[in-house]
C-alpha positions, 0 to 999 in steps of 0.5 A, a space after each residue: 545528510 543533505 547538507 553534504 551533496 556528496 553524501 549518500 541519499 538513496 541506496 540499495 544492496 546494489 546501488 548508491 546515489 548521492 544527493 547531487 546525483 539524485 537531483 541530477 538524475 531525477 531532473 534528467 528523467 523528468 526532462 526526458 519524459 517531457 521530451 517524449 511528448 508527455 505533458 503535465 497532468 498526463 498519467 504515467 503508470 508504473 508496474 515496478 518492483 522495489 528499485 532505486 529507479 522507482 524512487 527516481 521515477 517518482 521524483 521525476 514525476 513530481 518535478 515534471 507535473 506528471 501524475 505518478 500512477 503506481 500499480 501493485 506489482 502483484 497485479 494480474 493482467 485484468 487488474 493491470 488493464 483496469 488500472 490503465 483504463 480507469 486512470 487513462 494512463 498515457 504510458 506504462 513503465 514496467 519491468 521486463 520480467 512482466 513482459 508476458 503479463 503486459 502483453 496480455 493486456 488489451 489496453 496496452 495497444 491504446 496507450 498513446 505513448 506505449 511502454 517503457 521497458 526496464 531491464 528488458 532482455 532484448 532491445 525492442 521498444 523504448 528502454 529505460 536504460 536508453 532513455 536515461 542515456 540520452 543527452 541532457 536537455 537544456 529545458 527548465 522544469 516549470 513548478 507544478 500547480 499545487 492543486 494539480 494531481 501528483 499521485 493516483 494510488 489504487 486501493 480496494 473499496 468495500 465493493 467493486 474493483 480498485 479505485 484511484 485515490 487522487 493526491 495533489 501536489 498540495 495534499 501529498 506535501 501535507 502528508 510528507 510534513 505529517 510523516 516527518 513530524 509524526 515519526 520525528 524524522 531528521 537528517 540524521 535518520 536512515 530509513 529502511 521501509 521493507 515494504 512495496 514502494 508501489 503502495 503509499 506506505 513505503 513510497 510516502 515514508 521514503 519520500 518523507 525521509 528524503 524531504 527531511 534530509 535523511 538517507 533512504 534504503 530500498 530493499 528489493 524484497 521484505 525477506 530476511 536475506 535482503 533485509 539483514 544485510 541492509 541492517 548490517 551495512 547501513 545501520 538504519 535508525 528507522 524501519 517499517 515492516 508489515 506484521 507478516 514479514 516482520 515476524 518472519 524476520 524475527 524468527 529467521 535463524 540468521 537474525 541477531 539482537 545486534 541487527 537492531 542496535 541502530 534502530 530507534 523506531 520500528 513502525 508497523 501497520 496495515 493490519 493489527 500487530 499481534 501480541 505474539 509479534 509484539 512479545 517476540 520483537 521486544 525480546 529480540 530487539 529490546 524495544 516495542 513496535 510502534 503501531 500506526 494507522 493510516 489509509 491511502 486516502 489520508 496518509 499517516 493519521 496516528 502513531 505513538 510519538 517516538 520520543 514519548 510512550 508507546 502503548 502496546 496494542 494502541 494505534 498511538 496518537 493523532 499526528 500533527 495536522 489531523 482532526 478526528 471525530 468518533 461518531 455513532 450510527 446516528 452521526 453523533 460524537 461519542 464520549 471518550 472510551 466509547 467505540 465510534 466510527 472514525 472520521 478524519 479532517 485534514 489537509 492530507 485528505 485525498 481530493 477524491 477517487 479518480 473519475 468516481 464522483 459517487 464513491 467520493 461523495 460517499 466517503 467525503 462529507 462536508 470536508 470529513 473523510 469516513 474511514 469506515 473503521 471503529 476505534 475508541 479514544 482513551 483518556 490520554 489521547 491514545 486510539 485503539 482499533 475496535 473493528 472494520 465496518 467495511 468488508 475489506 480483507 487485509 492480508 499481509 497489509 494488502 486490501 482485498 475486496 471480497 466481491 472481486 474474489 467472489 467473481 473470480 471463483 464464480 467464473 468456474 462453470 461448476 460453481 453456483 454461489 460464492 461468499 468470501 470473508 476474511 479469517 483472522 490469522 496471527 501471521 497474515 492478519 486475515 486469510 481469504 476463505 471462500 464458501 461455495 455451492 455447486 450447480 445441480 448436476 455438476 461434478 464438484 471441483 477440488 479445493 486445489 482446482 478452485 484455488 488455482 482457477 481463482 489465482 489465474 484471475 486475481 493472483 495473490 487475492 485468491 482464497 487460501 481455503 474453500 468450504 463447500 456448502 449445501 446451501 448459501 445463507 442469504 440476506 432478506 434481499 437475496 444477497 450472500 450473507 457474509 455476516 452469517 458466514 463470519 458467525 459460522 466461522 467464529 462458532 467453528 473456531 470457538 472451543 466447545 
């Protein structure tokens, strides 16, 4: 498609941009950012829902050397504030519907260039629309240095608050190349990534599609009323959806087999794809789901080759440009068929966690990145997920740090101790369950009260369920014993 500059490169249900328009508008935005006084290397944070404008923003950052710093659109004020402070952002682009949340962030007053409001209801402050309407600037853009930061993505670690994953122009380009090869993308493809463009999945896959010369679609949400018209209008060849919205789409009363007639590849990841979803999707679409494995730190590491065999339940094969090592607890490589901890070496690997040398050193050793996940390799080179050694909870494809939820629940004046774990769920991957004890002499709050209390502090990360305990199981060092809580849950769920 790129060979025709007047063909559509980027589209949504409401907007379409040709290749020529996309190049012009992203260059214009890059120049306008620099006219504000921003300089290559400055972080420009974004708190935006899925819009074609967000893709244009990313392209402008890549062209200008500014560091795109996407914030999860579901972030609450404390999380927004943490991301802004950690990244040292110079400016924040945000949708007008988040005005109240942004105003509640103390860090906003410390941003050197303030905020850019998108689709605001008034004309206060700097507006995206006025920025885009400025007269063109006759100032050529310098090519950014290959080793300069390009993106800082925030991801939850096994402990503490979200960390900033740094990808340079070089590592991001390597990830683009790997995605194109792994998914076998061509200029004939139209890609529908029905996921948040603030995460690495949709943004990386989307930009890889444009790099390959294909057309990119931007759904505003992953809901069926948004996705189905795009399937019917643009007839995409590739689609990406997380397990939870995909099963909701498959079960929607409006969906038809014909909706998937143009699809050659349906990719899902972020969590395990259940056998139920595999079966229902195959019956409806007449094709299997291609599971993949990736991380913010490494990009897309595995996928079943679209032109080859897709083994249900497998993570597929290693993508081009990746080396792996499966190791036991002593660091020795295990044999084929034996479960081991997955280490990755690749030119796609992040350069580190932003301003966190300690966490970087724990994750990257001698050029190898420790994923913390347990997998096994079969005789034909297919990988199979065995479990997660890190304590991250993955709910609807989003990483949730147990400690962060525990802190939110523990802030309630009646709560003494808190332990948070993930509980397997066919639809959502894992649901968040909080075990709590109540302080002596305090009235026990209701579960609904505690859930709402936590939701006001950590939003979507709040627990779906509260379990009250008389005493909390502790480790020998006096910490909450999450393994004991998980075992208790398994015993309760197991048939007697």
